[in-house]
C-alpha positions as CSV (number, residue, x, y, z in Angstrom):
1,M,0.2,0.1,-0.1
2,R,3.1,2.7,1.0
3,T,4.6,1.8,-2.1
4,T,1.4,2.4,-4.2
5,I,0.7,5.6,-2.6
6,H,4.6,7.5,-3.3
7,C,4.0,5.4,-6.9
8,L,0.5,8.0,-7.6
9,A,2.9,10.7,-5.6
10,L,5.0,11.1,-7.6
11,L,2.3,10.7,-10.7
12,L,1.2,14.1,-9.3
13,V,4.3,16.2,-9.1
14,T,5.8,14.9,-12.1
15,P,3.1,16.5,-15.2
16,S,3.4,19.9,-13.4
17,L,7.0,20.5,-12.5
18,A,8.6,18.6,-14.9
19,Q,12.3,18.5,-15.0
20,Y,12.5,21.2,-12.2
21,N,15.2,19.0,-10.2
22,T,19.0,19.0,-10.1
23,E,19.7,16.7,-12.8
24,N,18.6,19.2,-15.2
25,L,18.9,22.8,-14.2
26,R,22.8,23.6,-12.8
27,I,25.3,26.6,-12.0
28,S,27.5,27.4,-14.1
29,A,31.1,28.4,-13.6
30,T,32.1,28.7,-16.9
31,A,29.7,30.1,-19.3
32,A,31.2,32.5,-21.8
33,M,30.7,36.4,-21.2
34,S,31.6,39.5,-21.6
35,R,31.2,40.6,-17.5
36,Q,31.4,39.0,-14.4
37,P,27.9,38.2,-12.9
38,V,29.4,40.0,-9.9
39,L,29.3,43.5,-9.1
40,E,29.7,45.2,-5.4
41,R,26.8,44.0,-3.5
42,L,25.3,41.5,-6.2
43,A,25.4,38.7,-8.4
44,L,23.9,37.5,-10.7
45,Y,24.7,32.9,-10.9
46,P,23.3,32.1,-14.0
47,V,21.0,28.2,-13.8
48,M,21.5,26.3,-17.0
49,A,19.6,23.7,-18.5
50,N,20.6,20.6,-20.2
51,G,18.6,19.5,-23.0
52,T,16.5,17.4,-21.7
53,F,15.0,20.6,-19.5
54,L,14.8,22.8,-22.8
55,A,13.0,19.5,-25.0
56,A,10.5,18.8,-22.5
57,H,9.6,22.5,-22.8
58,A,10.0,23.3,-26.9
59,S,6.0,23.4,-27.3
60,V,6.3,26.5,-24.8
61,E,4.8,29.3,-27.0
62,K,6.3,32.7,-27.6
63,T,4.9,35.6,-25.3
64,T,5.0,39.0,-24.9
65,P,6.7,40.8,-21.3
66,M,3.8,43.3,-20.1
67,K,7.0,45.8,-20.0
68,S,6.5,46.3,-24.1
69,A,3.3,45.4,-24.6
70,I,1.7,48.8,-22.6
71,A,4.6,51.0,-24.3
72,D,3.4,49.4,-27.2
73,K,-0.3,49.7,-26.8
74,K,-1.1,46.0,-26.7
75,L,-1.9,46.0,-23.2
76,R,-4.7,48.0,-21.1
77,I,-4.6,47.9,-17.5
78,T,-7.3,49.6,-16.1
79,E,-9.2,50.1,-12.6
80,Q,-12.7,48.0,-12.5
81,E,-15.4,49.5,-15.0
82,H,-18.4,49.7,-12.5
83,G,-16.2,51.2,-9.1
84,A,-12.4,50.6,-8.6
85,Q,-11.5,48.0,-6.2
86,V,-7.6,47.6,-4.8
87,N,-6.9,44.1,-5.4
88,K,-9.4,44.1,-8.6
89,L,-7.4,45.7,-11.5
90,I,-8.5,45.0,-15.8
91,A,-6.1,44.1,-18.1
92,E,-7.6,43.5,-21.8
93,N,-5.0,42.6,-24.6
94,T,-5.8,44.8,-27.6
95,S,-3.4,43.0,-29.7
96,K,-3.1,39.2,-31.6
97,E,0.1,38.3,-30.0
98,T,-0.2,35.9,-26.1
99,L,0.9,39.0,-23.0
100,Y,2.8,37.6,-20.3
101,L,1.7,39.7,-16.2
102,M,3.9,38.5,-14.1
103,Q,3.1,37.7,-10.2
104,G,5.2,40.9,-9.0
105,E,5.1,43.6,-10.8
106,V,4.7,47.2,-9.9
107,V,2.4,48.8,-12.3
108,A,1.8,52.8,-11.9
109,G,-1.4,54.8,-11.5
110,G,-4.8,54.4,-11.7
111,K,-6.1,55.1,-8.5
112,Q,-3.5,54.2,-6.9
113,D,0.0,51.7,-8.3
114,R,-0.7,48.2,-6.9
115,V,1.8,45.0,-7.8
116,L,0.3,41.8,-10.0
117,A,-0.8,39.3,-7.1
118,Q,-0.6,36.2,-10.2
119,D,0.9,35.6,-13.3
120,L,-1.8,35.9,-16.3
121,L,-1.3,34.7,-19.6
122,L,-3.7,36.7,-22.3
123,A,-4.5,35.6,-25.1
124,P,-4.9,37.8,-27.6
125,G,-8.2,40.1,-27.8
126,Q,-8.7,38.4,-24.4
127,R,-10.3,40.4,-21.4
128,M,-9.4,39.2,-17.6
129,E,-9.6,40.3,-13.7
130,V,-6.7,40.7,-12.4
131,A,-5.7,40.7,-8.4
132,A,-3.5,43.1,-7.5
133,Y,-2.7,44.6,-3.9
134,C,-1.8,48.7,-3.1
135,V,2.0,49.8,-2.8
136,E,0.9,53.3,-2.0
137,Q,-0.8,54.1,0.6
138,G,-1.9,57.6,1.2
139,R,-3.8,58.3,-2.7
140,W,-6.8,57.0,-3.7
141,E,-7.9,59.5,-6.1
142,S,-11.2,60.8,-6.7
143,G,-12.7,60.9,-10.2
144,A,-13.0,58.6,-13.7
145,E,-14.1,55.2,-11.9
146,R,-12.3,54.2,-14.9
147,R,-8.7,54.9,-15.1
148,E,-5.8,54.3,-17.1
149,F,-2.4,52.4,-15.8
150,S,0.6,53.8,-17.9
151,K,3.7,52.0,-17.4
152,T,5.3,48.6,-14.7
153,T,8.2,49.9,-13.4
154,G,9.7,46.7,-13.2
155,V,9.5,44.0,-10.3
156,G,8.6,45.1,-6.5
157,A,11.9,44.0,-4.2
158,Q,12.1,40.8,-2.8
159,K,9.7,41.1,0.6
160,I,7.1,43.1,-1.7
161,R,6.9,39.5,-4.1
162,S,7.3,36.9,-0.9
163,A,4.3,39.4,0.7
164,V,2.2,39.0,-1.9
165,A,3.0,35.5,-2.9
166,N,2.9,34.1,0.4
167,K,1.4,36.5,3.2
168,K,-1.3,37.6,0.8
169,E,-2.1,40.6,3.1
170,Q,-1.7,44.5,2.5
171,Q,-1.5,45.5,5.4
172,A,2.4,43.5,5.3
173,V,2.9,44.9,2.1
174,W,2.6,48.2,3.4
175,Q,4.7,46.9,5.4
176,D,7.6,46.0,3.3
177,V,7.1,49.3,1.3
178,A,7.6,51.7,3.7
179,G,10.7,49.6,5.1
180,Y,12.4,50.0,1.4
181,L,11.2,53.6,1.6
182,D,13.6,53.9,5.1
183,A,16.5,52.0,4.3
184,K,17.0,54.6,1.8
185,S,15.5,57.7,3.8
186,V,13.2,58.9,1.3
187,N,10.4,60.8,1.5
188,A,7.0,59.8,-0.2
189,P,4.3,61.6,0.7
190,T,2.1,59.0,-0.6
191,G,4.0,56.0,0.0
192,T,4.7,55.0,-2.9
193,F,7.1,52.3,-3.6
194,N,7.8,54.2,-6.8
195,A,9.9,56.8,-4.8
196,L,12.7,55.3,-4.5
197,Q,13.1,55.2,-7.9
198,E,12.3,59.4,-8.2
199,D,15.0,59.1,-5.7
200,K,18.7,60.8,-7.5
201,E,20.5,58.7,-5.5
202,F,19.4,55.8,-6.0
203,Q,18.3,56.6,-9.4
204,Q,22.7,56.7,-9.2
205,D,23.0,53.1,-7.7
206,M,20.4,52.0,-9.6
207,A,21.8,52.9,-13.2
208,R,25.1,51.7,-12.3
209,Y,24.0,48.4,-11.1
210,R,22.1,48.2,-14.8
211,R,25.4,49.3,-16.9
212,H,26.4,45.9,-16.0
213,F,23.8,43.8,-15.4
214,D,21.7,44.1,-18.1
215,G,21.3,42.2,-21.2
216,L,24.3,39.6,-19.3
217,Y,22.7,36.8,-20.3
218,Q,20.5,37.4,-23.4
219,D,23.3,35.2,-25.8
220,H,23.0,32.5,-23.4
221,P,20.1,30.2,-24.9
222,Q,20.6,27.9,-22.3
223,V,20.3,29.9,-19.2
224,V,16.9,29.6,-18.2
225,G,17.5,31.3,-14.7
226,V,19.9,32.7,-12.4
227,V,20.7,33.0,-8.2
228,A,20.9,36.3,-7.2
229,V,23.6,36.8,-3.9
230,S,23.8,39.8,-1.8
231,G,26.7,39.4,1.2
232,D,26.7,35.6,1.8
233,Q,23.3,35.4,1.8
234,V,20.9,33.8,-1.3
235,I,18.4,36.8,-2.1
236,G,16.6,35.4,-4.6
237,C,16.1,32.6,-7.3
238,D,13.9,32.6,-10.7
239,I,13.9,29.8,-13.1
240,F,11.6,29.8,-16.6
241,A,10.5,27.2,-18.9
242,T,13.0,28.5,-20.9
243,H,15.0,31.0,-21.9
244,A,12.8,33.5,-24.2
245,L,10.8,33.9,-21.1
246,F,13.3,34.3,-18.6
247,R,14.7,37.0,-21.2
248,D,11.6,38.7,-21.1
249,A,11.3,39.0,-17.1
250,Y,14.9,39.9,-17.0
251,D,14.9,42.9,-17.0
252,G,11.8,43.9,-14.8
253,L,13.6,40.8,-12.1
254,L,16.5,43.1,-12.3
255,T,14.2,45.3,-10.5
256,A,13.9,44.0,-7.6
257,Y,17.8,42.6,-7.2
258,I,19.1,46.0,-7.5
259,T,17.0,47.6,-4.5
260,E,17.2,44.4,-2.9
261,A,21.1,44.8,-2.7
262,I,21.0,48.2,-2.6
263,T,19.2,48.5,0.2
264,R,19.8,45.8,2.5
265,G,22.6,44.0,0.8
266,A,26.2,43.8,1.5
267,P,29.3,43.1,-0.9
268,V,29.5,39.9,-2.3
269,K,31.1,36.9,-0.2
270,A,29.1,33.7,-1.9
271,G,30.5,32.1,-5.0
272,H,29.4,29.9,-7.9
273,Q,29.7,26.9,-5.3
274,E,27.5,28.4,-2.8
275,A,24.7,29.5,-5.2
276,Q,25.0,25.6,-7.0
277,S,24.7,24.4,-3.0
278,F,21.0,26.2,-2.3
279,L,20.0,24.8,-5.8
280,D,20.6,21.4,-4.7
281,D,18.6,22.3,-1.6
282,L,16.0,24.5,-3.3
283,L,15.8,21.4,-6.5
284,G,17.0,18.2,-4.4
285,D,13.2,17.0,-3.8
286,E,11.3,17.6,-6.8
287,R,8.2,16.4,-4.6
288,R,8.8,19.4,-1.9
289,L,9.3,21.7,-4.1
290,E,5.6,22.9,-4.1
291,D,5.4,22.6,-0.5
292,R,8.4,25.1,0.1
293,M,6.6,27.9,-2.4
294,R,3.8,28.0,-0.6
295,T,6.2,29.1,2.2
296,R,8.5,31.2,0.6
297,G,8.5,31.2,-3.5
298,S,5.7,30.6,-5.5
299,L,4.9,28.5,-9.3
300,F,3.3,29.1,-11.9
301,R,1.3,26.1,-14.1
302,D,0.1,27.1,-17.5
303,K,-1.8,23.7,-19.2
304,D,-0.2,21.3,-16.2
305,R,3.2,23.2,-17.3
306,T,5.2,24.9,-15.0
307,L,6.7,28.2,-16.8
308,R,8.2,30.2,-13.7
309,V,9.3,28.7,-10.1
310,S,10.4,31.6,-7.9
311,W,12.1,32.0,-4.4
312,F,12.5,34.7,-2.4
């Protein structure tokens, strides 16, 4: 009986997680790059997928990321049509492409800036409700019932991602937003997380890190994720089903990683070996991965395939 139950558990896990294990995903210390994966307080060590993993996800469709979709008028994100609600927005795909909206991305505008509380694939012409949390405690603009969001400012910092995915509490999100603002002594009258990016000192630090890390793994088709390190600690890990999904998410994730390093980080001490040890622990038992994500991290699945595994 125990053997039967064990086999059933394996059958339940295998289709959904599909290859997210230490045999298929490894940290590379030898990937040929024009720049080192380390700058001051941040290291981004590449997670390389083998042929088995890439083949298992070869049929995952191409998607357009939210940042470019909004900029190119392919996506409209608005308040609810018949009365705005803090925790619900409307996403409408006005293009002929499939769009990917990632949990943790921050949108600016509307009655308050928000952070998305779920991942969403929007088919061409599709219009859907999307869950969200407020990252701007002191503003709720009156007036028009429907207000549009003009842009995404990247992925919220790691503690905000955790508050959204694991705590699922508005107060926890506000507390973490305040913590990041306080860490850089940023005065934000409405308490918006986006005030960080308007601070001159923060902008200079962000620009310096971005010059180093922008496009670092763009031309490496086996790279499907990174382990982010600051000091001697892993501060995050994001792994995707394909290089294309990772490449499209990378710009937004950089905002989260750099913000964490600038506000709470320390000079990098942990190297590739420590990053591999972390990955071994995270992926060492694929059957336990989903349970671990419930307390620290998140998974995104579509059609019985896991498209994203994140630890923060």
